[in-house]
N, C-alpha and C positions, 0 to 999 in steps of 0.2 A: 504493499500500499504506499503510495507516494504522499508526501505532505499535501499535494493538491487534492488527492482523493480523500484524505483524512479531513481536510478542511470542508469538503462537501458533506461528509459524514456528520460533522459537528453542526453544519448548518441545517441539515435534515433534521437532527435531533431538536434544534431550537424551534424549527417550524412545527414539529409534532408538539412541543410544549406549549406554543402559542395556540394551536388548534384545540389543545386539551384544556385550555384555560389556566395552565399553570404559570404561565408567563404573560402578563398583560402589558402591551406596549402602546404609546399614543397613536401610532399608525399602523398597528398590527404587524404583519410580516414585513411591510415596507420599512419598518424601523431597523430592521436587521442589516448589518453591513453586507455589502456585496461579496466580499472575501472575508473568511474567517482565518485570521493568522495563527498558524501553528509553528512552534520553534523548538529547537532542542533545548531541554532544560540545562542549567549549568552543571548539574550532577546527574550522571546516568542513573543513580540509585533512585531518582525521582520519576523514572520512566523513559520511554522513547521520545515523546512529544509532549508539549505543554501549550496551553492557550490561556489568554487573559480576558476572553470574551465575556465572562460572567462579570468582571470588573467594569468592563466597558458599558455593559447594558443595564447594570443594577439601578443607577440613578433614574434612567428612563422607565424602568419597570417599577420603581417604587419598592425595591426589595433590598435586603441585605445581600452584599455580593456572595457570601459564603452559602446562603440559602439558595440563591439562584444557581450557584455552581453545583450544589447537592442535587437539585432537581434535574440538571442537565447531565450530571454524571450518572444518575439512575438509568436514563435512557441510553447513554453510551455504553453502559456495561452489558446491554441487551444486544449490541451490535456484534455479528459474527466477525472474527478476526481480532477483536480488542479483548485482550486477556485480563487487564486491570485498569481502574480509573480511580485516581485518588485526589483529594482536596488538600492543598497546602496554603498556609497563610491566610490572608483575607479572602481568597477566592480563586487561586491559581488551580487550574485543572490539569492534572498530569496523567497521560495516557500511555499505557504499555501495550504493544501490539504482540499478537500471537506470533511466535517464531516463524511459523510456516507463512503467515501473511507478510511478515517483514521480509522474509527471504525471497518471496515471489518476485520481489523487485528485480533480482538479478536476471531472471528469465525475461521479464518485460523489457529490460534495457537491451539485452542481446537481440531480442525479436524486433525491437523498434529500430535498432541500428543507428544510422546517422540522424534519424529523425528525433531520437530521445533528447529531451531538453527543449525542443520546439513547442511553442505554446501559442495561444490566441489572444494574449493579453492586449495586443494593439492591432487586432484584426479590424479591417475597415478604414484604418488610417492610411492616407496617401501622402507621402513625405518626399520633399525635395531636400537633398543633403549636399550642401556645397562646402568643399574644403580644398585645401592647397591653393588653387587658383593663383599661381605665381605668374608674374609677367613673363612672356615668352622672349625675354631679351637676354637670357642667360640660363645656365644649368640650374637645376634644383640643388638647394644647399641645406646645411644643417637647420636653418630656420624653418624649412618646410617639412623637415623629417617627422617631427612629432605629430603634426596634423595629418600627414599621409597615413601614419599608423593608426592613430586614434579614429580618424574620420572613417577609414575603411572598416576598423573593428565595430564602430558604432552602427555602420550601415548593415553589417552582417548581423549584429545583434537584433536590430529593428526587424530585419527580415524573418529571423528565427522567431520572433514574437508576433508575427502575423501581419506586419505592416508591409504595404507596397511601397518600395524605396527606390528612388532614382539618384544614384551618385552623379553629381555634376560638378564640372570644372568650368570656371568662368574664365575665359581667355581675355586678358587686358590687351587686346591687340589694336586699340585706338589710342590716340592721344600723342603728345610730343615724344614720350619715352620711345616710341617706335621709330620716329624720325632720328632720334639721337642714336638708337641701335643701328639703323641703316647707314648713317653717316660714319659710324665707327667701323662697320664692315667694309664700307667703301674705301675708307682710309687704308685698311689693310690690303685690299685689292691693289692699291697703288704703292704699297710699300711704305706707307707713312704711319706716324703714331696717331693714335685716335685723337680727335679734337678734345679740348678741355670740356670735362663734364661727361665725356663719353664712356664707353665700356672698355676698359683696358685689358681684360683677361686675354690669355692665349687662345682661348676658344673663338674669339672673333677672327684670329688667323685662319683657324680650321674652317670656319663658316666661309670665309672669303675664298679659300681654296675650293670648297664645294660649290660656291656660286660660279667661280671661274670654270670649273669642270662642266658645269651645266650649260653656261653661256660664255664661252671664251671671248666673244666679241664685246663684252661688257667693258673690258679694260680700255677699249678704243673709242667707246661712245662718249658723247658729251655727259658730264656728271649729272646734270639736271635731268636729262633723259634716262640716264641709267639708274638713278636713285630708287625710283618706284620698283624697278625689276629687282634691284639688289634687296630692297626691304622685303618684298614678298618671298623671294627665294630663301633668303637668310632666316626669315620667320618660319617658313615651313620646315626648314631643316632643324631649327632649334626646337620648335614644337614636337617634331618627331623624336628628338633625343630626349626630351622630357617625358613623352609617353613611354619610351623605352625604359627610362630609369624607374618610372612608376611600375611598369610591368615587372621588372626585375625585383621590385620591392613588394610584389604581389598585390598591387593596388589597381583596382578596375574602376574606370569611369564609364557610366552609360552614355553621358552626354558631355560633349565639349562645346560650350556656348560661347560664340564670338561676340565680343563687345562691338566690333564694327558693324554687325548686322543690326544692332539698335539704331544706328544712324542710317544705314542704307535702305532698311525696310520700313521706315517710318514708325518704328516702335516708340521713339521719344515723343513725336507729335501725338500719337495715340494715347500714350500715358498722360500727357498734359490734358488732353481732352477729357479723360476719364477723371482725373483729379479735379478738373475745373467743374465737372458735373457734381462731384462730391461736395463742392462748395469751399475748398481750402486753397484755391488759386488766388493770388492777388497780383495785379499789374501795377507797378509803381516804379518811377525813375527810368522808364523805358525798358525795364526788365520784367521777367516773369518769375514770381516768387511762390513757394509753397510754404504755408503757414504752419510749420512744424511746431512752433511754440504752442499751438493749440493742444498739442499732445505730449508736453513735457521736454521738448528740445530746448537747448539753451538759447537758440536764435532761430529766425526763419532762414530758409535756404533758397539761394538763386537756382532756378532751373535753366533759364535762358538769359544770357547777358544782354545789356543794352545793344551790343553790336551784333545780336542775332545768334551768337555762339552758345551751344548747349554747354553746361557744366558737367563735371564728373558726377555730381549729385544728380543731374538729370538722367544720366545713364543708370545710376544706381536705382532711381525710382522706376525707370522703364524696365529694368531687369527684374525688379521685384514683381511688377505687374505681369511680365510674361510668364512667370511661375504661376501666378494666380490663374492666368488665362489657360495654361496648360493643365489646369485641374489639380494642382497640389494644395491640399488643405493645410498642411503643415510645411513651413520653410524653415530649415535649420541651417544656420551659418556657423562655421567654425573659423574663428578669426585669431590671429596672433596677439601677443601681449601688447603690441604697439597700436592696437586697434579699438581701445576702450571707447574713443570718441565716436566710434561708429554705432554703438549700441543704441543710444537715444535717437539718433537720426533714422536708423532703419526701422525701429519700431514706430517712430513718428510717420514714416512713409506707409507702413502697414495700416496704421489708424486713419490716415488721410484717405487711403484707398478704400476704406470701409471695412477692413478686417479687424479682428479682435487682436490687439497687440500682445495680449498675454496668452492667446491660444494659437493664433496662426503663424507666429514667427518666434523663433527661439535662437538666441545668439550665445554661443559658447566662446569664451576667451581662454586661451591656453598660455601658460607660462613658457619661458625660454628653456631649452636644454643646452647642455655643454658636455663635451667629451674630452676627458683629460688626456693630453698628449696628442690630440688631433692636429695635423699639419694642414696649413692653407694649401689649397689646390694649386699645383704648378700650372695647370691648364687655366683655371679660372682666376688665379691671382689672389684676390683678397677674401675669398670665401672658402668654406670647407664643403666640398660637393657631397651630395647624397650618394652619388655613385661610387665615390672613394670610401665612404663609411660603410656601404654594402660590401665592397670588396674586402675591407680591412676586418670588419666585425661580423659580417653575415646578416642576412635578412631576419633569420629567426631570433637571433639575440637581440637585434635592435628592436624588432616589433614587439617582442615579449616585454623587454624592459620598458618600452615607452608605454605599453598598455598597462602595466602593473602600478602605475601611480596616478593619482587624480590629476585631471588636465590642469587644475589651478595651482599645482605645486611645482616649483622649479626642479629640474633634474640634472645631476652632475653624473654622467655615466662613466663608470670605471671599466676601461677596456680590458684590463688584466683579469678582472672578475668574470666579465662576459666570455672570455676565451678559456676560462678554466674548467676543467672536467671534475668538478667537486660539488658536494651537496651545498656549498655556500652560493653557487651560482643558480639563481632561481630557475632559469630556462633549462639548464641541464638537469636539475633535480626533477622537474615535471617530465621532461622528454625521457629521462632515464627510467622513470616509473613506467612509462608506456612501454619502452623497449624491453624492460624487464618482465612485464606482463606478457608480451609477445614471445619472448624467449621461454618463459615458463610454460606457455601454451605448446610450444614446439617440443620441449622436453617431455610434456605430458603425453603428447601424441606419439612420441617415440616409444613410450611405455604403455601404449594402447588405451590411455585414457581419453575418452571422447564425451560428447554431450548427449549420449543416448538415454540417459536417465537424469531426473531432477527431482530432489526431495528437499524442498526448502526448510523443512522442519529440522534438518541436519545442521543447519547454519546457526549453531548456538554458542560458539566460542565468543568471548567478549570482543575480540578484535573483529570478528565477523559482524556483530551487531554494530560496531562502531563504523566499519566500512560501509555497511548497508545504509546507515543513517546518513553518512556523507553523500552517498550516491543519490539518496531520495531528495537532497537539497538542490540538485543541479537545475531542474526546470524552474524553480522559484528564484534561483540566482540569476539565471538567464533573463527572466521576465524583469527582475528588479533593475539589472544592469542596463536593459534596454530602455526601460522607463526613465531611469535616472541618467542616461547617457554616460554610463560609468564601467567601461570595460575592465578597469582594475578589479572590480568585484569577481569577475570570472577568473582572473589570474590568481588572485588570493585564494579563491575556493580551490583552483587546481592544485595549489601547493598544500593545502590542507588534506585534499583527497590523496595526493601523492604520499603524504606522511602516513595517512591511515593504511594505505596500500602496503608501504614498506613494513609497517608494524604487523600487518596481517601476514604478509609473506614470511616474516621471520618466525611466526608462531604456528602457522597452519600449513601442513603438507597437502599439497595438491597432487603430487606424484606418489605412487606407492614406493615404500623403502626397500632397499637392497639389503639382504641379510649378509652375515660374515662369510657364509658359504657361496655367496654370489647369487643366490636365488632371490627373486623378487616377490614381494607380498602381492596378494591378489588385488586386483582393482575393485573398488567397492563404489557404491552409490555416493558415498561421501566424497571420494576423489572426483567423481564426475559432476557432483553438484558444486564443488569448489572450483572446478573449471569454468562453469557458468559464471561464478562471481568474479573469477579472474578476468574472464572475457568481457563481462560487463564493466568492469573498472577500466580496461583498456578502451572500450567504446566510449566512455564518458571522457576520458582523458583526451582521446582523439577528437571528440566533438567539441570539447572546450577549446582545445588548441586552435581548431579550425575556425572558431568564432573570433580569434585573435589573429588569424592569417599566419599561424605558425604551424610547421610541419610536425608530424608525430612519427618519428624514425622507429622502425621495428628492430633495428640493431644499432648499437652504439659502441 
């Protein structure tokens, strides 16, 4: 029985109490919480699971919490699969499951496979998840690394919880930075230093070589005529390199949305018309303004300057409205630590467009990361490239490390730790647990242990009860991590699961013993049932690592 199933059992008992008149609530059954929370008690002596629902409902019901708990406990004791129910303190309800019911979870996990842990907590939600969105004027660097890992993991968690998610990359391919970029590449084509304020990295020489390989005649063309061609070719080449780096990092985007299209396809004009209809546009001083102060911004924002040129803010507003037009109920932005100023203005755009700024838009701000001993890129000059970090530390180590800390906490990555094959290295510890489980299954198979029998009542060792309890927490961990946008909850869960597995592995034999005379004891149903538990653990470790974009090696 999973915690979710037990939650439904407790709610059913409450409904029965309401119907029988044992529990009177102001709005009847409608007063009951949608989900009844069940948690592991601090001491296993108190049972397998505990709930505080009696404390939560006592005031509404006009009852003493312990009295309510006793009434509920009486009904729970009648439920098949529950072996004991106790009341502690002012009204805590402690529940002990029958060993066979608890152990059945191992079979459920194996049979569910990669779907175990998936849930419907966010079913019906349509989400646009925008992250990274680096300017296509240079390679991805350390500043983009954290959001690449976290954004992709959040998207995986949202999908696992039933949401329909589109990962989107906003390409800032309009504006003066693209002209500076093109001028930098043009200078390299002619063997010159980049102009002041340009992009000095060696990568602009590489781009110049690629442009010349595609269009050799560019070197002899008038620069004014050649510049748009150089800009487009260099941009496409740099964007391709960004996409390759992201792919190497295991990050997938469903949509790459070009800022330029907002200008060329009339999206900005359309957005202004929509915002004007909403009543938040103001014409003054020859310019077009959006009254974002109506919704908490520190000042109103110019959309169209007096000279008729749209501002960056106009593009931001138009881009938000395109997401709305494309049917995304929820728009999530993942922004870097230097983008705090964007929060109020983006929320104001949502409100001006007629959306609920507390419901339809969500902005996550991440803190910086650093890597001790990382060297500036020889190719890019003054930055540490993501491609170099991948080559140095590996995708798995980077992604896991970035996922195991809350986004709002700074990270200083220790490369020596990440490259070590010790239990002090969290990613190694979790991956090793999976590899160990796979190796144990191979060894068991060599001794003819298979999953031809399953008797959950045999899983009675304390380490088995502990391991099963950890396995049962996985679906709720995934759901809460998705709802809170906190992948670190999954990483920390995996570490506790790995610890429980290593403890079980040390105490419980899954393979038959070999006697001193070389003979092997007979295979029993206990061996076979423990193989189910072993394989269930491997499956959950694999599923959890997949949600973080980290591999689960079968050998290490």
